[in-house]
N, C-alpha and C positions, 0 to 999 in steps of 0.2 A: 504493500500500500504506500509506504513512504517513497518507494522508487517511482511510483506513478505520479505522486505529487511533485517530486524533484524534476521529473521529466517535463511536466507541464510548466513548472516554474522556469526551467531552462528555455523552453520554447517561447514562453512569454518574454523572457529577457532578450532573446535573440531578435524577436519581432520588434521590441521597443528600440533596441540599439540600431537595428537596420533602418527603421523609420527615422530615428534621430539623425543618423548619418546622411540619409536621403534628404532630410530637411536642410542640413548644412550645405550639402552639395547643390540643392535647389537655389539657395541664396547666391552661391558662387556662380552658378550658371546664369542666374538673373543679372548679376553684376556684369558678367562677361557680355551678355546680349546687349545690355544697356551701353557698355563701353563701345561695342561695335556700331551700335546705332548712332552714338555720339560722333564717331569718326566718319561713318559713311553717309549718314542722312542729315543730322542736325546742322553740321557745318556748311551744307549746301544752301541752307535757307537762313541761317542765323550767324551773326558774327560772335565768335566765342573765344575765350582765352585759351592759352596753350594747355594742351592735355598731357598730363604726366602718366607714365605707365602704372597700371594697377599694382604691380609688384612692389611699388614704393610704399604701399600701405600694408604690406604683409605682416608687419609687427603688431598691427591692430586686429589680427585674425581672431584673437580671443573673444572679440565681440560677437562672432558668429554663434557662440554657445548661448547667446541670449535667446535665440529661436527655440532650441530644444527645451530650455528652462521655462519659457513662457508657454510653449505648447503643452508642457507637462502640467503646468498650473491650470490651463484650460481643458485638461483631461483628454487631450488629443492622442495620448499614448495608452490610456487606461480603459476608456469606454468605447463601446461599439456605436458609431454614429452612422447615420445615413450619409451618402456622398454629398448631398446638398448641405446638411448641417456641418459636415467636416469642412466644406469649402468656405462657408460663412465664418466658422471659427478660425480657420487658417488665415483668412483675410484679417480678421480682428487681431489675432496673435501676431501676425507679421507686421501690422501697422504699429502695434505697441513696441515691438522689437526695433523697428526702424526709428521710431521716435527716441527710444532710449539710447540707441547707438549714435544717433545724431547729437544728442545731448552729451554723450561720453566723448565724442570726437571734439566737440566744442570745448568741453571742460579740460581736455588734455592738450588744448591749443595746437592741434595737428596742423603742420605746415609742410607742403602746401595744402590748402584746404581741399577736402574731398569734393569733387565736382557735384554740384547740386543736380545738374541734369541727369547724371548717371544714378545718383541716389534716388531721385523721384521716379525715373523710368524703371529702375530695378524694383522699387516698392510696388509699382503698378503691375509689373510682369510676374513678380514672385508667387502670388497665390496660385496662378495658373500652372506654373512650373512645379510648385509643391504638390498640387493635387495629381498632376500627371505622373510625377515621379513616385508618389505614394501608391498610386494604382499599379504602377509597374512593379514596385517592391512587393506589394501584397500578392500580385500575380505570381511573382517569382517564388515567394515563400509558400504559397498554396501549391505550386508545382512540386515542391519538395515536401509537401504535407505539413508545413509549419504554420500555416495560417488557414486552417479549416476548422470550423466549429460545428459539432453535431449537437442538436438540441432536442430535448424531450419536453413536450408540452403536456401540462396536466390541468384538466378541467376544460371549460368552454366558456367564452365570453366575447362580446364585441371587441374588447381591447386585444384579446389574443388573435381574433380574426384579422384585425388590421395589421398586426405584426406578421402573421403568416402570409398575408397578401403582399406585404412589402418584401419579405425575405425570399419569396419565390422568384424574384428577379435577380437574386444574388446567390444562386445555388453553388457557385464556385467556392464561396467562402462559408455560407451558412446553410445548414440543411436540417430541417425538422424531421427527425427519423421516425417519430411516432407521436400520436396524441392519445393519452389515456384519461379516463374519467376521474379516477381516484389515486391518491399517492400511497399505494400499497408497497411495502418494502420488498416483499418477495418478487413482485412483478418488476419493480425497478431494478433489483439485483439481477434478475434474469435478462432484462433488456441490456443492462450494462455489460454483462459478460459477453453479449453478442456484438454490441455496437460501440462500446467505450465512448459514450457521449460526454460532452464537455460542460453542458449547461442544462439546468432544469428551469423551465418557466412555469410558474403557478398562476392560474387565473385568480382574479380578485375573490376574496372570501373563502378560498380553499384552505382547509386545515392542513398544516404541514406537520406530520407526526415527528416527535423528537428523534426517533430511530432513523428516519429518513435524513434529517439534518446531520446526524452523526455519521451516516454512511457517506453523505456528500462531502463532509469535512475530511473523512479518512481517505477518500479517493481524489480529492482536489477538484470536485465538481462545483462550478459556480451555480448559485441559487438566485434566481430573479423572481420577485413577487410583484405582479402587476397591480397598479393602483386602480381603483374603481372610479374612473373619471365619468363613466356613464351613470352608474347607480348612485354615486355620492354627489353628483352635480358639483364637480370641483370648483372651488372658489379661487383658483389661481394660487395654489399653496406654495409658499416659500418657507425658508427657515432663518431664524436668528439665533446666534450663539451668545447667551448671556451668562457670564461667569462659568463657562463650561457646561451649561445646561442648554440643550437644543430645544428651542420653542418653535412652534408652527405659526406662521403669520399668513393672513389672507390678503391677497393682492386684488385690486379692482382696476386693472391697468388702463383700459380705455374709458373708464369713468373719470380719470384724472385729466383736468384741462390741459396741462403741459404736454401730456402724451398725445392728446388730440391735435395740438398744433404741430408737434413733431411728425405725426402721421400725415397731416395735411401737406407739409413741405415735402415729405418723402413721396407722396402721390404725385405732386406736381413735377418733381425731379424725374421720376420714372416715366410719367406721361409724355414728357418732352421727347425722351429718347424712343419711346414706343411709337410716337407719331413719325419720328424721323425714319425709323426702319420699316414701318408697316405701310406708309403712304404709297409706295410703288405697287403694292398688292391690290389696292382698291379697284383700279380699272380692269385688271386681269380677272379677279373674282367676279366682278359685275358682269363681264362678258360671258363667262362660262355658265353663270346662273341663267342668263337670258337665253343662251343657246339650248340649255338643258330642258327648261320648262317655262310655261307662260306665267306671268305675274311680275310683281315689283321686285327690285333687287334687294331692298331693305325691308325688314319686317319689324313692326313695333308692337309692343304689348304693354298694357298698363300693369305696373308692379307697385308694391308698397315699399317705401324707403324709410329713411331716418325720421323718427318722431311720427311715423304713420302717414307721411306725405306720399301722395301718389305721383308717379312719373312714368313717362314712356321710355322703355328700354329698347335700344337699337341693336339689331342683329342682321346678319346677312340671311336672307330667306333660305331655309333648308327643306321646307315642306311644300306640297302642292297647295294651291290657293283655297281648296275646299277641305283643308285639314280638319277643321273643327267638326264639320259634318261627318267626315269619315271616322273620327274618333268616337262620336256618339254611336254610330252604327256598330263599330267594333265592340264597344263596351256593352251595348245592348245584347249582342249576339254571343259573345265569348266570355264565359264566367272566369276563365283563367286569366284572360287579358285584363278583365275588370279588377281582379284581385291584385295582379301585378301593378296596375296603374295606381290603385289606392295605397299600395305599400311603398312603391318607389317613385311615383309620379312620372314614370317613364315606361315605354315599351321597348324591350331589347330588339325585337324584330318589328320595327314600326313601319307599316306599309305607307304611311303618310309622307315619309321622308323621300326626297328625290335622289337620283343617283349622285349628283354633285353634292347634294345635302349630306349624304353619308360621308363623303370625303371631308367636307368642311367641318362636320361634327367630330370626326375621328381626329382631325388635326387641330380642332378648336379654333379654326380660322373664322368661323361664323361669329365669334365673340368680338372680333376686331373693332366694329363700329361703336362698341360701348365706350371707347375712348372719348366719344362725344359726351356721354353721360358724366365722365370724370371731369371734363372741362366745364361742364355746366354745374358741377358741384353736387350732382345727384348720386354719384357712385364713387367708390374708391378702387384702387388697383387690387387690394386684398381685403377680403371681408366676407360676411355671410352672403350667400347667393340671394339675389333679389327674388322675392316670392309674390304670388298673386294674393289678392284680398281673400279669396276662398281658402287658400292655404293658411293664411294668418289665423282665421277664425277656426279652422278645422284642426290644426296641428299645434300651433304655438302655445296657446293657453298661458301657463305660468312663465314660459321662457320668452314671451313677447317683449318684455322690458329690455332684454339683452339685444334682441334684434333691433328694436327701436332706438337704442342708444348709439348706434354707429351707422355709417353709410354702408350699404351693401357693396360687394366687390365683384370684379370680373372673375377672379379666382379666389380660392379659399381652401381651408383644411379638408372640406368634403371632397373637392375635386381631386386632391392629391392623396387621399387616404382610402381609396377603394371605389369612389365614384358610384358607378352603377351597381356595384356589389353591395353597397350599404343601403339599408332602408331609410325612409324619411325621418324616422325617430332618431336614428344615429346621426343623420345629417344635422338635425336641430341641436343635438348635444355637442357636436363638434363646433358648431357656430357659437354656442354658449362658451365652450372652452376657449375659443379664440379670443372672444371679447375680454375674458377674465385673465388670460395669460399673454396678452399681446406684448410684443417687443419688436424692435427693428430687426433683431436677429431672426425672430420667427417669421416676419414678413419676407425677409431675404430668402430664408429656407423654402418657404412656400413658392416664391417666384421661381427659384431654381428647380424645384420639383415640378412646377407647372411646365417649364421648358422641357424637362425630361418626358413628362406625360405627353406633351404635344408632339415631340419628335418620335416617340415610340407608339403613340396612339393608345397607350395603356388605359384601360377603364373608360374609354370614350363611349359616347352614346351611339 
């Protein structure tokens, strides 16, 4: 048993050291790319002072260890993150490290001064290089069996479903070998003798017998217990350490005025770039919609927004013009379709959707015109999906105050957490969780996940 624990500890140590070396190498690569850009590109357009070789600053190489140190504090070596969350935290950590290294170079009165153009360019490039190199290192480690996690799921819950749904896209690294209903020691021991799993994930409320904990400790198996964000209506829980005693505090993030202003500025910043990159797509999409079926290019529908105000949401038309009539006929004739509609508010094989509409929905390109709603102050880039008045009265009930407290969004937690695989109740609770746990980091993570969903078509309607 001790040998198994030692082996897992060595594997973890090798993984951490490999990633740390990769992070240092990423910064060196970023600096070199910035140096080349300074020589070959910047000098063609700008008048710049004499450039000294980078080797001149080699005695300050100890500052490179700032990156692994800060990344360790941000738990980038210890916890399993989604690719999007890792990218956001790597950018955050890298920014802190660059600021600290700039202050250190200033305090040490380094002469000649380190070129600011190289410093800023390297800072901008580094997160991309870090993520690419980390992916390569993990791929290399997994190839030799050093970065592969086998998981045993115990119980059943919406939270566990979301995790399973996410991990199935990362089977190279994470594989749920089996899901069992109860934590019975004999069953777990038998599975472990065959599969040698590394992690046990318990659904919320599942009793964990002491003998199972003892077995996990003896074999070095990680135990994860999921929090009941759906059943407990999470209030954005955080912790404070007071005199060594950990206390639980409740956050109300998007109820705070300062956070609302930050989010407003964040939306406008991203909306500007969104318009910049999406504008050329408008005439192309409009043309193929017109060729495919009769009817207008844009579709508008009345939705309920912040404080219960009604507004028209803009989308590219993805259905035939008589879609409402067809829906009524389908629901009247098909009980299964009716049940699916009332549970998900969608039909997976919807005959109302045009051929072009299927493509637009799969890639989420039908949502692009909602940038107009952002500019009009009716919507946000990230937030709860805008709903109809019927849905507000039928489904929201107690959670309506959370929906009314913020602007609805083009994308949100529901779209990147399972989308069509989650029922409407789970969607409402994810919206509530978002309002109470909002942060810039969470918005960035959702945006990156949305890009991934759009590119892969995962979970699209």
